[in-house]
N, C-alpha and C positions, 0 to 999 in steps of 0.2 A: 894278242892271240891268247886265248884261254888254254890252260894246261889241264889235261885229263890224267889223273893218277893211275888209271887202269893201263895206260900205254906209255906215259912219259914220266913215271915215278923216278926213274934213274937219272933224268936230265934236270930235275928241278934244283938240284944242288948247285948247278952252274949258272942259274938265272939270278941277276942282281936283286930283283924285287923280292925273291924268296930269302936271299941272304940278309937283306935289311928289314925283314918283316918284324922282328922282335923290337928293334930300335924304333921303327916307325910306329908300331902299336903303342909303345910306351909314350912316345911324343904325342900321339893323337889323344891318348887317354888324359894326359896332363892338360893339354889345350882344351879338351871338351869339359873337364871338370872346372878349370878356371873360368872359361867363358860362360859355362852354365851357371856358376856362382854369381858372376856379374849380371847375367840376365835375370836371375832370381832376385837379386838385390834391387835391380831397377824396377821389377814388377811390384815388389813389396813397397818400395818407396812411392811408386805411382799410386798404389792403393791408399796409403795413408794421406798423401797429398790430395787425392780426390775426395776423401772424407771431409776435409776442412775447406778446400777450394775447388769445387767441382767444375766451375767455369774458367779455371786457369789453363794456361798453356802447358804446364808441366806434366799432367797425367798423359796426355796424348804424346808428348815428346818422349817421355821415358818409356812408355809402352812400345812405341814404334822402334826405338833404339833396341829394346830388349827383343822385339820380334826379329830384327835383323840378326842379332846374336843367336837366337834360337834356331834360325835357318842354318847358320854356320855350324852350330852344335850338332844339328841333324846330319849335316854332311860329314863332320868329323867322326861321329859314331858309325855312320855307314861305312866309311873307309876303314875304321877300326875293326869292324867285323871281317872285312876282306883280309887285313893283315893277320888277324887271328887264325884264319883258315890257312894262310901261307905258313905261319909259324908252326901250326900243328902238322902241316904236310912235311915240313923240314924235320921235325922231331916228333914223329908219331909215338904215342904212348903205347907201351907194350902191355897188352892186357893179359893178366895171369888168371886163369880160371880158379876161383875159390868157391868151394862148395860150402854153403852155409845152410844149415838145417833150419828152416823156417816153418813155423807152425801155420798151416793154411787155415785161415779163418773164413768159414763159409757164412755169408750173410744170410741171416734168417729173416724171413718175411719178404713179401713182394715189394714193399716200399724201399727197404734197404737195397735189394737187388736192382731196383730201378735207378736209385741214386748212384750206385756203383757203376752201372752201365752208362749213365749219362756222363759221369766224371771221366770215364775211360774214353768215351767218344770225344769229349771236349779236349782232353789231353792229346789225343791223336790228331784232332783238327788243328790245334795250336802248333803241334810239331810239324804238320804239313805246311802251314803258312810260314813259319819261321820267325825267329826273334827279330832279325833285321827289318822285315816288313812291318811287324807290329810296332817297333820303336819308331820307324820312319813315319808311319801313319799317325802315331801319337804326337810326335813333335809338330807335324804339319797341322793337325787339328788344334793343338795348343796355340800355335802361332796365329791361325785364323781367328780363334776365339778372342785372343788378346787384341788383335787389330779391330775386330768388330765391336768390342766394348767401348773403345774410345773414338769411334768414327762419328764425328759431329762437325759438320761444316758451318754451324751457326755460332761457334765460339766467339765471344766478343774480345777485342784487343784490350790488354791490360798492361800496366807498367810492371816490369819485372825487377828492376833495381840491380843491386850488386850480385844477387844470386844468378842472374843471367850471365854475367861475365865469368863467374866461377864455373857454372855449368858448361859454357862454351869452351873454356880452357880444358876442362876434364874430357869433354867430347873430342876435342882436337888431339889431346894427348893419347887417348885410347885409339883414335883413328890412325895416329902415327905408328903406334905399336902394331896394329893390324896391317898397316901398309908394309912394315918391315916383314911381317909374316907372309904377306901376299907376294912380296918380291922373292922371298926364299922359296916359296912353293912354286912360283912361276919359273924359277931357274932350275928346278929339279929336272933331272933327265927322265924322260918317259919310260925308259927301260928299267930304271931303278925304282921309280915310284909313279905308276900310271895314273893314280888318282890325284896327284898333286895339282894338275891343271884344273880339274873340276873344283877342288878345294880353293884354289886361288880365285876362281870366279865367284864362289859363294862368299869368300872374304871381301870381295869388292862390294857385294850387297851391303854388308855390315858397315864398310867404310863410307859408302855413299849416304847411308842413313845417319851416321854420326856427323859427317861434314854438313849435310843439309840441316841437321838439328842445331849445330853450332851457328850457322848463318841465321836461323830463326831466332836464336837467343840474342845474337849481336844486334840485329836490326829490329827486334820487337819493341813496341811502344804502345802508348794509349791511342795513337792515331793511325798506326800501321796495321792494316788488315791482312796483307799478303803473308806475313810471317805466321800468323795463326792458321790460315788456310793451308800453307805449305807444311806446317807441322802435322796436320791431320793427313794430308795427301802423301806424306812420306810412307805411311803404312801400305800404300798400293804396291810398292816394290817387294817387300817381304811377303805380302799377301799373295801376289802372283806366284812367287817362288814356292810358297807353301801349297798353293793349289796344284802346281805342277808336281811337286813331290808327293802329294796325296794321290794324284792320278797315277803316277808311276808305281806307288805302292799297291794300288788296286789292280793295275794291269799285271804286276808281277805275280799275282795269284794264278793267272792263266798260263804262266810260263812253267815248263817242266823243270823240276829241281833234281839235281843229282849230287850226292854227297862227294863223289870223286871228281867232279868238274869244278874248276876254279870259278868262284862266283864273281859277278861284276858289281861295281858300285851302283847302288840304287839311287843315291842322292845326286844324280846329274840333272842340271837345270839348263834348259834351252834359253830361258829368260836371263839367267846369270851369264851365259855365254855371249849374250848380246852386249854386255857391258865392256866393250872394247872400242878402241878408236883406230881406224874407222870401223864402223859396224859392218859386219859381213854376214848378214843373215843367210844368204844363199850358200855361202861357203860352209857355214855351220850345218845347214840342212844337208848339204852334199856329204860332209864327213859323217853325219849321223846315219844317213841312208847307206853309206858305204860300210860303216862299221857294223851296223845291225843286220842289214839285209844283203850286203854284198853288191849293191847297185852303184855303179860308177857312172855318174851323169856326164862325165867328160867323154865317155865313149859313145854317147848318143849323138847322132848327127843333127837331129832337130834342135837340141839345146845349143849346139855349137853355132848353127845357123841363126838361131834367135839372138845369141849374144852378138854376132857380127852385124845383124840387121837392126839391132836395138836403137842405135843412135839415128840412122836415117829415118826409121819409122817414127821415132819420137819427134824428130824435126818436122816431118810432114804433118803429124797430128797437131803439133804446136802451131804450125802456120795455118792449118785449116781452122783450128779453134780460135786463133787470133782473128782470122778473117770473119768468122761467124759473129764476132762482137759487133760488127757493123749492121747486123739484122736486129731491128728493134720492134717489139710488140707493144702496141698502145691499147690499153683497156677501153671498154665501151664508155665508162664514166670518166675518162681522162683524155688529155691531149699531151703533146710533146713538142718542145722547142728544140729543133735540131741545130747544133752548133758545129760549124766546120772550122777547124783551127781556132776555136774560141770565139768565133763571130756567129751570132744568130742568123740563120739563113731562111728557115721555113718553120711553120707550125704544122706538125703532123696531127692528123685526126686519128680516130680509132682504127686499128688494123695493123698489118705488117708493113714495115718500111725499111729500106736499105740505104746505107750510107757508108762513110769511111769507118774503118775499125778504130777501136779505142787505142790511144788517146787522140787520134787525129780528128775523130768526130764523136760526139756524144749527144744524148737526148735528155733534156730536163723535163721532168713530169710536171704537168699543170692540170688542175681540176677542170672538168667540163660539165658545168651546170650543177655541181654539188652545192646544196643549200646548207648554211651554217647558222647557228644561233649564238649570239655573243652578248654577255652581260657587261655593263659598263664598269662593274667592280666585282672582283673575285676575292673572297675571304681566304684566310690562311687555311691550308690543308691540315687536317688533324688525323689522328689515328682512327681507323675504322671502328664504328660503334658496334658493340656486341648486340646481337638480336635479343629483343625483349620477349619474355614468355607470353603466350597467348592469353593465359589466365591472370597474369600479373597486372600491376597498374600501368597506366599509359606512360610512355617515355617522355622525357622533358622536351624532346624535339617536336612532339605533337602539340605543344602549346602555341596557339595561333594568335595570342595577344601581342601587343606591340613591344612588350618588355622581353620577348624572346629574341634569340640571336638570328639575324638575317644576313647570311654571308654575302649575298649578292647586292645588298643595298648600298647606295652611295649617298653620302651626306651632301646637302646643298644649302647654301645661305640664301634666304629670301627676305624680301622687305616685310616690315611689320609696323603697325601703329598701335601704341598703347597709351591710353589717356591723352590723346592728341599729341603724342610725341613719336617722332620717327625712330625706328629701331630695326632690328633684324632678328630673324629666327632661323633655326636649323631644322630641316626636314630630311628624312631618309626615304629614298625612292629606289625602286627596282625598274630600270629601263633596259630593255633588250632590243637588239638589232638582228634582223634576219637578212643575211647578205649572201652573195656568191661572187665568184670571179666572172667578169663579163664574158659573153659568148663570142665576141669577135677576136680575131687574131691579135689586133692591137692591144686589146684589154689583157690578153694572156701575156704578151710581152711586157706590158707595163707592170702587171702584178708580179712578174718574175724578177725584173731588173730594177724597178723603181722603188721597191720596198722589200726589206729583209724579212719583216714579220708583219703580215697583214692584220691579224687580230690586235697586235699592239698598236698599230697605226690607227685602226678604227676606234679602239678604246681611248687613246690619247686625244684624237680629234673630237670624239663625242664628249669627253670630259670638258674640253675647252668650250664647246658649244653649250653644254648644260650650264656651266658656270656663268657664261655671258647671258643666257636666256633667262635663267631663274633669278638673276639679280634684280630684275624689274618686276617680278611677280610677287603676289601676296598669298598668304595661306588660304584666305577666303576664295581667291580666284582659282587656286590650284584644286581646291576641293569642290569648286562650283562650276561656273560656266567655262573657265579656261581649260578644263581637263578634256573637253570634247575634241578640240583641235590641237592639243598639246603634242600628241605623238606625230601628227603630220608635219607640224612646224619643225620639230626636232629632226625628223628624218630628212626633210627637205634641206635643212641647213647642213647636216652632216654630209649628205650626198654632194652638195655644192662644194664643200671644202675638199672632199676626196677627188672630185673632178679637177679642181685646181692643182692638186698634187699629182695628177695623172697616175692614180694608183691602180686603175683597172678594176675597182671594186664597185659592185652594184648593190645598193641598199634596196631590198625588196619590201620590207615592212619594219615599222618601229612600234614596239609594244611597251606601254607603261603598265607593268604588272601591278604595282602597288605604290601608294604614297603614304608614308607614315608620318604623322604630325610630330611636333616637338613633345618634350616630356610633359609639360603642363597640359597640353591638349590631350595627350594620351591618358593622363590621370583623370581628366574630366570625362573622357570617353569611357574609361573603366567604370566610373560612376553611372554613366548612361547605360552601359552594358548591364551593370548590376540591377539598375531600376527596370530595365527592359526584361531581364530574366525574371525578376520578381513579379512584374506585371503579367508576363506570360505564364508564370506559375499560378497566379491567382485566377487568370482567365481559364487555365486548364482545370483548376480545382472546381470553379463554378460550372464550367461545362460538364464536368463529371457529375456534380450534384444535380444539375438540370437533367442530364441524361438518365440518372438514377430515378428521379421523380417521374420523368416521362415513362420510363419502363414500368414503374410501379402502377401508374394510372392505366397504362395499356394492359397490364396484367389484370387489374380489377375489372376494367371494362370487358375484357375478354371473358373473365369468369362469369360476370352478370349476363352477358349475351349468351353464353353457352347454357346457363341455367334457364333463361327465358325460352331459348330455342327448344330445350328438352321438355319444359312444361307445355309449350304449345303443341309439340309432337304428341305428348301423352293425351292432352285434351282432345286433339283432333282424332287420335286413334280411338279413344273412348266413344266419341260421337259417331265415328264410322262404324264401330261395333254395334252401338245401339240402333243405328240406322239399318244395318244389315239384319239385326235381330227383329226389328219392327217389320221390315219388308218380308222376312221369312214367315213371321206369325200371321201377317195379313194374307199372305199367299196361302198358308195352311188353312186359315179360317174360310177363305173363299172356296177352298176345295173340300173341306171336311165339315164345316158348319158347326152345329151344336156339339158334335163329338169332340172337336178340337177344344171348344170352350170347356167342356167337362174335363177333358184330359188336363188342360192347363189348371183347372180348378184343383183337381186331385194332386197335381205336381206341386202347386204352390202350397196346398194344405200339407203335403208330405214334407216339404222343406220347412214349413213353419212349425210342424209338430214333430220334428226329427228327434228331439231330446225328451219328449213327453211320453209317459206310460199310458197308453190308450187301449180301450177295448171297443172294438167296432162290432156292432150287432146289426143284423139285417132285420128290418121290421116285418119282412115277409116270412120269417121263420115261424114255424108252429101252425101254420095253416089258419083256419078260421077260429078265432077266439082263443086259441091255445097259446099261452105265454111261454116263452123259452125258459129252460132251466139253466141256471148259471152256477157253475162249480167254481167256488172261490179258493179251492185248495191250491197250494203251491207245490210244484214239482219241477224237476229238471228234465228238459227235453233234450234229445240228442241233437248234435250239430247238423241240422238239416238245412236245406235251402229255405229261403223266406217262405212262410206259410201263405196259403192263399188268402185272398181278401176276406172271405166269409168265415175264416177259422177264428175260434174264440181264443184270445190271448189271456193267460192268467195274470193275476197281480192286481187287477182293479175291476170294479163293476160299474156299469153305467146304466 
């Protein structure tokens, strides 16, 4: 129950928690300083270790241990603020008014006044929030930041050596000291120290982090992965506690604060309260609701009835759920073999089927018509190849020559004859089988119970058949006439052996993807390929030259043809013009007669004498026997239209 100084100031002297406030505050301050120093040393050590060995286990381990200690330091400081309030309430300082003459400095300028106003508002806001809330939020954020910096679930396991044993011993020693502190806090009377229980729960967080860290150091090695993963996952516990403390600090901003009312400890953690055996989450929730809101769940009839009916309802739900395990759903592309008490009874088709619940009855899944492709040889798996850039050179895997790596090829020994001597050769070939489980119920039972691994069975059977079959073949035959029926013969032989073994497998097709000759033949073929490429290059070059010559000839012929066509059009147009002119003159002569001839005569004469200086005289001038007078003087006439035909033109005499 919180104390209000406005009404209960006289009673606080008799309360044990107020009497022990000074001693408790001094103890909390010493513990907070010591554990804070240890946490800081751990963070500094983790920083320097991370510089030289970033992939080591030590940075994550040290930071998570320090995070647990930081959560405990946040709780100790939060409790210290409460004890400080109680100590001040027991011994209030008597304030003596002292008048000090201070010179009031008025800020000059709008900028100085603005800064002064902003600083006053910030100080008022920080005073309203309170130092306990700010410190608690700061510790929580620091803890979350530290945990986030070392969160890496891909750390490789490494050998730790003697340092692991020393670190485990120090961790256990510190955990033992914190265990003693936790026992002391847990045994404190709630009336004398109400915050001791919450501090004991936060101490368990640090103890668990230290103990788990010691286990990681003791069992860590080059082949052990779980210690490395556990060392990183340790940070979840202080991280969850820090998130809860940060949330409590934020929510405390919306709670009214009174200086005369006894404050409550902010660093209470529901996650830390769960660290008890046996865990009682409902009881902790009930206490929290009762203390904060005054709600007592024990007085609610519905919760009492639910607690009484929990076991019967749980039993009924368990029985119904167990019975429903006898309902089986078979997919459309699958079948199911129903086993009753371990004996196959029936083959279920697609749909819903009912049977005995597990483990009295179960259904084994079998494929229904699913087609697979299997290679006779599978190469070693390697790391994924990085994608090559589109503009860069072609990757090595794009090389299609026989010296490239073929992961699915299988080497076979075949007969050979060299210089009339019997010998053998080795060829690589890629043979693939397309198969499925038989569609009958007997085939499904045989594939399920007669073979543990169908692909391995097909591969081993095919390998034996291929060795026996290719031992009597030659390279010429494989590359020639024998290749046509090779796939059918291999598939027929493999199917016969699988039927003898009652495997339930049906070979649908056999495909011989490629046959790669031996190294000598491959080298010869490389020469053939080079010659073929050279021949194709020469052919392409000559085809280009021929195409160029053809295009040039076509261009010249097109130019000559166009010129001849243009000349013909010009001659034809001239002839048509002359014809039209002749027809027009003939028509004009027929209609005008001698006048048209005279007019044409004058027109031709005008055109012929266009650049000559002439003087035209009419012989009829002067009458009878009177000769005309000719004035040979030169003078300039005005720009008049052309003179009439009988006018005398100066410049010449005729």
